[in-house]
C-alpha positions as CSV (number, residue, x, y, z in Angstrom):
1,X,12.3,-17.4,5.9
2,X,12.6,-14.4,3.8
3,X,10.7,-14.7,0.7
4,X,9.9,-12.7,-2.3
5,X,6.8,-13.3,-4.4
6,X,6.7,-12.1,-8.3
7,X,3.0,-11.4,-9.0
8,X,1.6,-10.3,-12.4
9,X,-2.1,-9.9,-12.3
10,X,-4.9,-7.9,-14.7
11,X,-6.4,-6.0,-11.4
12,X,-4.8,-2.8,-10.8
13,X,-2.0,-2.6,-7.8
14,X,-4.2,-1.3,-5.2
15,X,-6.9,-4.1,-5.8
16,X,-4.5,-6.7,-5.7
17,X,-2.5,-4.9,-2.2
18,X,-6.0,-4.9,-0.8
19,X,-6.7,-8.2,-1.4
20,X,-3.7,-10.2,-0.7
21,X,-3.0,-7.7,2.6
22,X,-6.2,-9.3,3.4
23,X,-5.3,-13.0,2.9
24,X,-2.3,-12.2,4.9
25,X,-3.9,-10.8,7.4
26,X,-6.5,-13.7,8.2
27,X,-3.6,-16.3,8.0
28,X,-1.9,-14.0,10.8
29,X,1.2,-13.3,12.4
30,X,2.2,-16.5,13.3
31,X,2.6,-17.1,9.5
32,X,3.8,-14.0,7.9
33,X,5.5,-11.5,10.7
34,X,6.1,-9.0,8.2
35,X,5.5,-7.8,4.6
36,X,6.0,-5.0,2.1
37,X,4.7,-4.6,-2.1
38,X,6.8,-3.0,-4.3
39,X,4.9,-2.1,-7.2
40,X,6.6,-3.2,-10.5
41,X,4.1,-1.7,-13.1
42,X,0.3,-1.3,-13.2
43,X,-0.3,-4.9,-12.9
44,X,3.0,-6.5,-11.4
45,X,4.1,-6.6,-7.5
46,X,7.0,-7.9,-5.7
47,X,6.0,-9.1,-2.1
48,X,8.9,-8.7,0.1
49,X,7.8,-11.3,3.6
50,X,9.3,-12.7,6.8
51,X,7.3,-16.4,6.4
52,X,7.5,-18.1,9.8
53,X,5.8,-21.1,8.7
54,X,6.0,-21.9,4.9
55,X,3.4,-24.8,5.1
56,X,0.8,-22.6,6.1
57,X,1.8,-20.2,3.6
58,X,1.6,-22.7,0.8
59,X,-2.1,-24.3,2.3
60,X,-3.6,-20.7,1.8
61,X,-1.9,-20.1,-1.8
62,X,-3.7,-23.5,-2.8
63,X,-6.6,-22.8,-1.1
64,X,-9.9,-22.8,-3.3
65,X,-10.3,-19.4,-2.4
66,X,-7.1,-18.5,-3.7
67,X,-7.3,-20.4,-7.0
68,X,-10.6,-18.7,-7.4
69,X,-9.1,-15.3,-6.8
70,X,-6.2,-16.1,-9.1
71,X,-8.1,-17.0,-12.0
72,X,-10.6,-14.1,-11.7
73,X,-7.6,-11.7,-11.6
74,X,-5.5,-13.7,-14.0
75,X,-2.8,-14.1,-11.3
76,X,0.4,-15.7,-11.8
77,X,3.1,-15.9,-8.8
78,X,6.5,-17.2,-8.7
79,X,8.3,-17.9,-5.2
80,X,11.8,-17.3,-4.4
81,X,13.7,-17.9,-1.2
82,X,15.8,-15.4,-0.3
83,X,19.4,-15.5,1.9
84,X,21.3,-12.9,2.9
85,X,24.7,-12.3,1.2
86,X,27.4,-11.1,3.9
């Protein structure tokens, strides 16, 4: 499933990208097969992902570690499903 996550945060974009890349890598290619960050400002990101296991992604995003990171960095996420228009 193609997914877009728009995030705002108080850390820098580079810190956000590094930390979130670590979360994605830890989940493995069976959960997220591809992803790309787009910087939409110093404190905003658009993350495009091909999610193969949405349940696993939701579990990771709601884990204690993720919640702690979100709180520390004032991170707010809005998640969208993307469909191809032909």
